[in-house]
C-alpha positions in Angstrom: 0.0 0.0 0.0 1.2 3.5 -0.9 2.5 5.6 2.0 1.0 8.7 0.2 -2.4 9.9 1.1 -4.3 10.1 -2.3 -5.1 13.8 -1.9 -1.3 14.6 -1.5 -0.4 13.1 -4.9 0.1 16.1 -7.3 -1.4 16.5 -10.7 1.5 17.5 -13.0 0.4 19.5 -16.1 2.3 19.7 -19.4 1.5 22.4 -22.0 1.5 22.1 -25.7 3.5 23.5 -28.6 4.5 27.1 -28.2 2.7 27.5 -24.9 3.6 27.8 -21.2 2.1 27.1 -17.8 -0.5 29.8 -18.1 -2.6 27.7 -20.5 -3.6 25.7 -17.3 -4.6 28.7 -15.2 -8.3 28.2 -15.2 -7.9 24.5 -14.3 -5.3 25.0 -11.6 -7.3 27.8 -10.0 -10.4 25.7 -9.9 -8.7 22.5 -8.7 -6.5 24.1 -6.1 -9.5 26.0 -4.7 -11.0 22.6 -4.0 -7.9 21.1 -2.4 -6.1 19.4 -5.3 -2.3 19.8 -5.6 -1.3 21.0 -9.1 2.1 21.6 -10.7 2.3 23.1 -14.2 5.7 22.7 -15.7 7.2 24.8 -18.5 9.5 23.1 -21.0 12.9 24.6 -21.7 12.6 27.9 -23.8 9.0 28.2 -22.7 7.8 30.6 -20.0 10.4 31.1 -17.3 12.5 28.0 -18.2 15.8 28.9 -19.9 16.5 28.1 -23.5 17.3 26.2 -25.7 14.2 24.1 -26.5 14.4 20.3 -26.6 14.0 18.9 -30.1 12.5 15.5 -29.2 9.6 14.3 -27.2 11.8 11.7 -25.5 14.1 14.4 -24.3 11.2 16.4 -22.9 10.0 13.3 -21.0 13.5 12.9 -19.5 13.4 16.5 -18.5 10.1 16.1 -16.8 11.4 13.3 -14.7 14.5 15.3 -13.9 12.3 18.2 -12.6 10.2 15.9 -10.5 13.3 14.1 -9.1 14.9 17.4 -8.2 11.8 18.3 -6.3 11.5 14.8 -4.7 8.0 14.5 -6.0 6.3 11.2 -6.6 4.1 9.4 -7.2 2.2 11.8 -9.6 -0.7 12.0 -12.0 0.6 13.2 -15.3 -1.6 15.3 -17.7 -0.6 16.8 -21.0 -2.2 18.7 -23.8 -1.2 18.2 -27.5 2.6 18.1 -27.5 2.5 17.8 -23.8 0.2 14.7 -24.1 2.9 13.0 -26.1 5.5 13.9 -23.5 3.2 12.6 -20.7 2.6 9.4 -22.6 6.3 8.8 -23.1 7.1 9.7 -19.5 4.5 7.2 -18.3 6.1 4.5 -20.4 9.5 5.3 -18.9 8.5 5.0 -15.3 5.1 3.4 -15.0 5.7 2.6 -11.3 5.9 6.3 -10.4 2.5 7.2 -11.9 -0.9 7.0 -10.4 -2.7 7.9 -13.6 -2.3 9.5 -17.0 -4.5 12.1 -18.7 -4.1 12.8 -22.4 -5.8 16.0 -23.7 -6.0 16.7 -27.4 -3.9 13.8 -28.4 -3.4 11.9 -31.6 -0.9 9.3 -32.5 1.0 9.6 -34.7 0.7 13.3 -34.3 1.7 14.2 -37.8 2.0 17.9 -38.8 1.4 19.0 -42.4 4.5 19.8 -44.4 3.0 23.2 -45.2 2.6 24.1 -41.5 6.1 22.8 -40.6 7.6 25.0 -43.4 5.4 28.0 -42.5 6.5 27.7 -38.8 10.1 28.0 -40.0 9.7 30.7 -42.7 6.7 32.7 -41.6 6.0 32.0 -37.9 3.4 34.6 -37.4 1.3 33.1 -40.2 1.8 29.7 -38.7 0.6 31.0 -35.3 -2.5 32.5 -37.0 -3.3 29.2 -38.5 -2.7 27.3 -35.3 -5.1 29.6 -33.5 -7.7 29.4 -36.2 -7.6 25.6 -36.2 -7.6 25.3 -32.4 -11.1 26.6 -31.7 -14.5 25.2 -32.7 -16.0 28.7 -32.5 -13.9 31.9 -32.5 -16.6 33.9 -30.7 -19.2 31.7 -29.1 -22.5 33.4 -28.3 -22.3 32.2 -24.7 -18.6 31.7 -23.8 -17.9 29.3 -20.9 -16.7 30.9 -17.7 -12.9 31.4 -17.9 -13.0 31.2 -21.7 -9.7 32.4 -23.3 -10.3 34.1 -26.6 -8.4 33.2 -29.8 -6.8 36.7 -29.6 -5.4 36.0 -26.1 -4.1 32.6 -27.3 -2.5 34.2 -30.3 -0.8 36.8 -28.0 0.5 34.0 -25.8 2.0 32.1 -28.8 3.6 35.3 -30.1 5.2 36.1 -26.7 6.6 32.6 -26.5 8.0 32.8 -30.1 9.7 36.1 -29.2 10.9 34.9 -25.8 13.5 32.6 -27.3 16.0 35.0 -28.9 17.1 32.6 -31.6 13.5 32.1 -32.8 11.9 29.0 -34.2 10.2 27.8 -31.0 6.9 26.8 -32.6 8.8 25.1 -35.5 10.9 23.1 -33.0 7.9 22.0 -31.1 5.8 21.0 -34.1 8.8 19.1 -35.6 9.1 17.2 -32.3 5.5 16.2 -32.4 5.7 15.1 -36.1 8.8 12.9 -35.6 7.7 11.1 -32.5 7.2 7.4 -33.2 7.1 5.6 -29.9 3.5 6.3 -28.8 2.1 2.8 -29.0 5.2 1.2 -27.3 4.9 3.8 -24.5 1.2 3.1 -24.1 1.8 -0.6 -23.7 4.6 -0.1 -21.3 2.4 2.2 -19.2 -0.9 0.2 -19.3 -2.4 2.0 -16.3 -5.5 4.1 -15.8 -5.8 6.7 -18.5 -8.2 9.5 -19.3 -8.6 10.6 -22.9 -10.0 14.1 -22.9 -10.8 15.1 -26.5 -12.5 17.9 -28.3 -15.4 16.8 -30.5 -14.6 19.5 -33.1 -10.8 19.2 -32.9 -9.2 19.9 -36.3 -5.6 19.7 -35.1 -5.8 16.2 -33.5 -9.1 14.7 -34.6 -10.5 12.3 -32.0 -10.5 9.4 -34.5 -6.7 9.6 -34.6 -6.5 8.6 -31.0 -8.2 5.2 -31.6 -5.0 3.2 -31.8 -3.8 4.5 -28.5 -7.1 3.9 -26.9 -7.0 0.3 -28.1 -3.5 0.0 -26.6 -4.8 1.2 -23.2 -7.6 -1.0 -22.0 -7.9 0.8 -18.6 -8.9 4.0 -20.4 -11.9 6.4 -20.0 -12.8 8.8 -22.8 -14.6 12.1 -22.3 -15.6 14.1 -25.3 -16.2 17.9 -24.9 -18.0 20.2 -27.2 -15.0 22.2 -28.3 -11.9 22.3 -30.5 -8.3 21.5 -29.9 -7.6 24.2 -27.3 -9.8 22.5 -24.7 -8.4 24.3 -21.7 -9.3 27.7 -23.2 -12.6 26.8 -24.9 -14.1 24.6 -22.2 -12.0 25.5 -19.1 -14.3 24.4 -16.3 -15.4 21.3 -18.2 -11.8 20.2 -18.4 -11.3 20.8 -14.7 -14.4 18.9 -13.8 -13.5 16.0 -16.0 -10.0 15.8 -14.4 -11.4 15.9 -10.9 -14.1 13.4 -11.6 -11.7 10.9 -13.1 -9.2 11.3 -10.3 -11.9 10.7 -7.7 -13.8 7.9 -9.5 -11.1 6.0 -11.4 -8.0 6.7 -9.3 -9.6 6.7 -5.8 -8.2 10.1 -5.0 -10.2 12.4 -2.8 -9.8 15.9 -1.3 
């Protein structure tokens, strides 16, 4: 039996391409107010973490474990969005014994990126950011935005800040290329094999839900929740994401606060 009380096990949150920890603000505010322990990490060259960026999903997973080891944190629940979902998946396969559960938001595998977008991210990053923002929302301006809704314009400003933050540029291009080349998803899933939440946007055009079917088949202890939103779930359905995470941790992982 674990020596850790379930409520003391932290939920570690990993952002997507070109993002930072702020993408989880609505969820961490809601969850911590209710007693959950949350830690949103920022990959190298993102947010407050020094450059340069890591070029491979596998290296990012190694980095996550290095951060948790340095903090003497474990066991954990890992949750990642988009690029961060691949990192969380690979990290789970590396050390399954140190995870209580795995939540994958906006995931597909393989997470192939169009040649056009990869080239655009290298040659015309602002145009690439505009396209990523456009494709990340089901509705740019919903008639009744969800509480905590982050607008496409706010998301665009975040991506532009992150792109400018790394002086050498190319941050989004590096992240997208890492997603595109990652090939170990199914092997990581089978190595993990533990309780997994798939949290997917019904209208996701970046990582369509159908493209997660192979991973879902490789993880028999999975639960899938579909939300009425696009790829940027945390921005478009902020409290629905927080509720889904809390409900899964309580019901499937036996964690309570």
